[in-house]
C-alpha positions in Angstrom: -71.5 -26.7 -172.0 -73.3 -25.0 -169.2 -71.5 -25.0 -165.8 -74.0 -25.0 -162.9 -73.0 -23.9 -159.4 -73.9 -26.1 -156.5 -76.4 -24.0 -154.5 -78.5 -26.2 -152.3 -76.1 -26.4 -149.3 -75.5 -22.6 -149.5 -79.1 -21.6 -150.0 -80.1 -22.9 -146.6 -77.8 -20.4 -144.9 -79.0 -17.3 -146.8 -80.7 -15.7 -143.8 -78.4 -17.2 -141.1 -74.9 -16.4 -139.9 -72.6 -18.0 -142.5 -70.9 -21.2 -141.1 -67.8 -22.7 -142.5 -69.7 -24.9 -145.1 -71.5 -21.9 -146.5 -68.3 -19.9 -146.6 -66.8 -22.7 -148.6 -69.6 -22.6 -151.1 -69.3 -18.8 -151.4 -65.5 -19.2 -152.1 -66.5 -21.8 -154.7 -68.8 -19.3 -156.3 -66.1 -16.7 -156.6 -63.5 -19.3 -157.8 -65.9 -20.5 -160.5 -66.7 -16.9 -161.5 -63.0 -16.0 -161.8 -62.4 -19.0 -164.0 -65.3 -18.1 -166.2 -64.1 -14.5 -166.6 -60.6 -15.8 -167.6 -62.2 -17.9 -170.3 -64.5 -15.3 -171.8 -63.3 -12.9 -174.5 -62.3 -9.5 -173.3 -64.7 -7.8 -175.7 -67.6 -9.2 -173.6 -66.5 -7.3 -170.5 -65.3 -3.9 -171.4 -66.6 -1.0 -173.5 -64.3 0.2 -176.3 -62.6 3.5 -175.6 -63.2 6.2 -178.3 -60.5 8.8 -178.8 -62.9 11.6 -178.4 -60.4 14.4 -178.1 -57.9 13.5 -180.8 -59.0 15.4 -183.9 -57.5 15.8 -187.4 -56.5 19.5 -187.8 -55.2 21.5 -190.7 -52.7 23.7 -189.2 -52.5 25.3 -185.7 -54.4 28.5 -186.4 -57.2 29.6 -184.1 -59.8 28.9 -186.8 -58.5 25.4 -187.4 -58.5 24.6 -183.6 -62.0 26.0 -183.2 -63.3 23.7 -185.9 -61.5 20.8 -184.3 -63.2 21.7 -181.0 -66.6 21.6 -182.6 -65.9 18.1 -183.8 -64.6 17.0 -180.3 -67.7 18.5 -178.6 -70.1 16.5 -180.9 -68.1 13.3 -180.1 -67.9 14.1 -176.4 -71.6 14.8 -175.9 -72.9 12.6 -178.8 -75.1 15.5 -179.9 -74.9 17.1 -183.3 -76.2 20.4 -182.0 -73.2 20.7 -179.7 -71.1 22.2 -182.6 -73.3 25.3 -182.4 -74.7 25.2 -178.9 -74.6 28.7 -177.4 -73.9 27.1 -174.0 -70.6 25.7 -175.3 -69.6 28.7 -177.4 -66.8 29.7 -174.9 -65.1 26.3 -175.4 -65.0 26.8 -179.1 -63.8 30.4 -178.8 -61.1 29.4 -176.4 -60.1 26.2 -178.2 -56.4 27.0 -178.2 -56.4 27.1 -174.4 -57.6 23.5 -174.2 -54.8 22.1 -176.5 -52.7 19.5 -174.7 -50.4 18.4 -177.5 -50.1 17.5 -181.2 -49.3 14.2 -182.7 -49.2 12.5 -186.1 -52.3 10.5 -186.9 -52.4 6.9 -188.3 -52.2 8.2 -191.9 -49.6 10.8 -191.3 -52.1 13.6 -190.8 -51.7 16.1 -187.9 -53.9 15.6 -184.9 -54.6 18.0 -182.0 -55.2 16.4 -178.6 -57.4 18.4 -176.3 -57.3 18.2 -172.6 -60.1 15.7 -171.9 -60.5 16.6 -168.2 -60.6 20.3 -168.8 -63.0 20.0 -171.7 -65.4 17.7 -169.8 -65.3 19.9 -166.8 -66.3 22.9 -168.9 -69.1 20.9 -170.7 -70.6 19.9 -167.3 -70.3 23.4 -166.0 -72.3 24.6 -168.9 -75.1 22.2 -167.9 -74.5 19.8 -170.7 -74.0 16.0 -170.5 -70.9 14.1 -171.3 -71.1 10.7 -173.1 -68.7 8.2 -171.6 -65.7 7.5 -173.9 -66.2 3.8 -173.2 -68.9 3.0 -175.8 -70.6 0.0 -177.2 -69.2 -1.6 -180.3 -72.0 -1.7 -182.9 -72.1 -4.3 -185.7 -73.9 -2.9 -188.8 -75.6 -5.4 -191.2 -77.1 -4.3 -194.5 -79.8 -6.7 -195.7 -80.2 -8.0 -198.3 -76.4 -7.5 -198.9 -75.8 -4.8 -201.6 -73.6 -5.4 -204.6 -69.9 -4.7 -204.3 -69.9 -1.1 -205.5 -73.0 -0.1 -203.5 -71.7 -2.0 -200.5 -68.4 -0.1 -200.5 -70.1 3.3 -200.9 -72.5 2.5 -198.1 -69.7 1.3 -195.8 -67.8 4.5 -196.4 -70.7 6.7 -195.7 -71.7 4.8 -192.5 -68.1 4.8 -191.2 -67.7 8.6 -191.8 -70.9 9.4 -190.0 -70.1 7.1 -187.1 -66.6 8.7 -186.7 -68.2 12.2 -186.6 -70.7 11.1 -183.9 -68.1 9.2 -181.8 -69.7 5.7 -182.4 -67.5 2.6 -183.0 -69.0 0.4 -185.7 -68.0 -2.3 -188.1 -70.1 -3.0 -191.2 -70.1 -6.7 -191.6 -72.0 -9.2 -193.9 -74.0 -11.6 -191.8 -77.0 -13.8 -192.5 -79.8 -12.6 -190.3 -82.2 -15.4 -191.4 -82.3 -19.1 -190.5 -82.1 -22.0 -192.8 -85.8 -21.6 -193.6 -85.5 -17.9 -194.5 -87.2 -16.7 -191.3 -85.5 -13.6 -189.7 -83.7 -14.3 -186.4 -85.0 -12.9 -183.2 -83.3 -10.3 -181.0 -81.6 -12.8 -178.7 -80.2 -14.8 -181.6 -78.9 -11.7 -183.3 -77.3 -10.4 -180.1 -75.6 -13.8 -179.6 -74.3 -13.6 -183.1 -73.0 -10.0 -182.5 -71.2 -11.2 -179.4 -69.5 -14.0 -181.3 -68.0 -11.3 -183.5 -67.0 -9.1 -180.6 -70.0 -6.7 -180.9 -72.2 -5.3 -178.1 -75.2 -4.6 -180.2 -76.5 -4.9 -183.8 -77.9 -2.4 -186.1 -79.7 -3.8 -189.2 -80.5 -1.7 -192.2 -83.1 -3.3 -194.6 -83.6 -2.0 -198.2 -85.2 -3.5 -201.3 -82.8 -1.7 -203.6 -79.6 -1.6 -201.5 -78.7 1.7 -203.0 -76.8 4.0 -200.7 -78.9 7.0 -201.6 -82.2 5.2 -200.9 -84.4 4.9 -197.8 -83.6 2.2 -195.3 -85.6 0.6 -192.5 -83.3 0.5 -189.4 -83.6 -1.6 -186.3 -81.2 -1.4 -183.3 -80.9 -4.5 -181.1 -79.4 -4.1 -177.7 -79.3 -6.1 -174.5 -82.4 -4.4 -173.3 -84.7 -3.6 -176.2 -85.1 -3.1 -179.9 -85.9 0.2 -181.7 -86.9 0.7 -185.3 -87.1 3.8 -187.6 -86.7 4.7 -191.3 -84.4 7.1 -193.1 -81.2 7.4 -195.2 -77.9 5.8 -194.4 -76.9 8.6 -192.0 -80.1 8.2 -190.1 -79.0 4.7 -189.1 -76.0 6.1 -187.2 -77.7 9.3 -186.0 -80.6 7.6 -184.4 -78.5 4.9 -182.8 -76.3 7.6 -181.1 -79.4 9.5 -180.1 -80.7 6.4 -178.3 -77.3 5.8 -176.5 -76.3 9.2 -175.3 -77.3 10.3 -171.7 -80.2 12.7 -171.2 -79.2 16.3 -171.2 -78.7 17.3 -167.6 -77.0 19.5 -165.0 -73.6 18.9 -163.7 -74.8 17.1 -160.6 -76.3 14.4 -162.7 -72.9 13.7 -164.3 -71.2 12.6 -161.1 -70.1 9.0 -160.9 -71.3 7.0 -157.9 -71.0 3.4 -156.5 -74.3 1.6 -156.6 -75.1 -1.7 -154.9 -77.3 -3.9 -157.2 -78.7 -7.1 -155.9 -79.9 -9.6 -158.5 -82.0 -12.7 -157.6 -82.5 -15.6 -160.0 -78.9 -16.1 -161.0 -78.7 -19.9 -161.1 -75.6 -20.6 -163.2 -72.3 -19.2 -164.4 -74.0 -18.5 -167.7 -76.6 -16.4 -165.9 -73.9 -14.6 -164.0 -72.0 -13.8 -167.2 -75.1 -12.5 -168.9 -76.1 -10.3 -165.9 -72.7 -8.7 -165.6 -72.5 -8.1 -169.3 -75.9 -6.5 -169.4 -75.1 -4.3 -166.4 -71.9 -3.1 -168.0 -73.8 -2.3 -171.2 -76.1 0.2 -169.5 -75.1 3.7 -170.8 -73.0 5.5 -168.1 -71.8 2.4 -166.4 -68.0 2.1 -166.1 -67.8 -1.2 -164.2 -69.8 -3.9 -162.5 -67.9 -6.1 -160.0 -69.2 -8.9 -157.8 -69.4 -8.0 -154.2 -70.9 -11.1 -152.7 -72.9 -14.2 -153.6 -75.5 -16.2 -151.6 -77.5 -19.0 -153.2 -79.2 -17.6 -156.3 -78.6 -13.9 -155.3 -75.6 -11.9 -156.5 -74.7 -8.4 -155.3 -72.7 -6.2 -157.7 -70.9 -3.0 -157.0 -71.6 -0.9 -160.0 -69.9 2.4 -160.9 -72.5 4.5 -162.8 -72.6 8.1 -163.9 -75.7 9.6 -162.3 -75.8 7.0 -159.6 -78.7 4.7 -158.8 -81.4 6.8 -160.4 -79.6 6.8 -163.8 -78.9 3.1 -163.5 -82.5 2.3 -162.7 -83.7 4.3 -165.7 -81.2 2.5 -167.9 -82.6 -0.9 -166.8 -86.2 0.1 -167.1 -86.5 -1.1 -170.7 -84.9 -4.5 -170.1 -87.0 -7.6 -170.2 -84.4 -9.4 -168.1 -84.5 -7.2 -165.0 -87.7 -6.7 -163.0 -87.5 -4.2 -160.1 -88.3 -6.3 -157.0 -88.6 -3.7 -154.3 -88.9 0.0 -155.1 -88.9 1.0 -151.4 -85.5 -0.5 -150.7 -82.4 1.7 -150.5 -80.4 -0.6 -152.8 -81.5 -1.6 -156.3 -83.1 -5.1 -156.1 -84.0 -7.0 -159.3 -85.3 -10.3 -160.3 -83.4 -11.7 -163.3 -85.4 -13.4 -166.1 -83.0 -15.4 -168.3 
């Protein structure tokens, strides 16, 4: 059921001092939005935290800790080359200095826990980018579904690669075609992903289903879809490459509050979709409503890299059209 917000009485006062009736409508907006948020699943509103700096380690020797730091740097930046990046060599060499503690892992293995703040500070000081630990949860669908043995082998390989790159995934059997055998579109696939708690969907297509074969991959996100071909590992690797922030200097990594005004938000469903998509932009840590007037909602968004990074992140979205590039704040027209 769609819940629509009464707008007519409030819209008249959009450009006038807000009288009591308009304030009442605005309070109604916020009350309805609060109710909606309480009814939505938590997975739709918060990225999943990756334990980037908790790494399995064999012993507490310098060599073991240096190897663990290489793994942590790949997860922290999202970049495979970070394990051998000369700019990060000092972090690897001084790995024991960054150890915060040790703990038993979920399977009884020993894990080293590095100091996240200190490591990230050093990464940024080296002119490299940090990938936020709150990351999208990716549902992976292999189609047509492979047989049991091949499916287990493929799942294991995908999960291992995803763990090494710091991506949260779940390989799940889903039908990506309708009753007539036609493939579902991006919006339908994303709606299906959200029903299962996912933020995006990665589909691997193969005629043979063999884990060692070549696959055609397509990543569906809230903003766009990207396709490429390659082995199983390439599905994960390219997905991460698309998600990680551009390599930049330390200044680009600072978080900043950004005011984002979105016009065309006509219902609670629209609001839910807009907030979800804003929070899905790489580098965004939160998007909270600041005010509402008629069909226009203003969000306070916390984004790494500030307004420039957020605007770049929204560039590929078919749902957000930049309304006024000369304005100090970010203004968008929302297209449902």
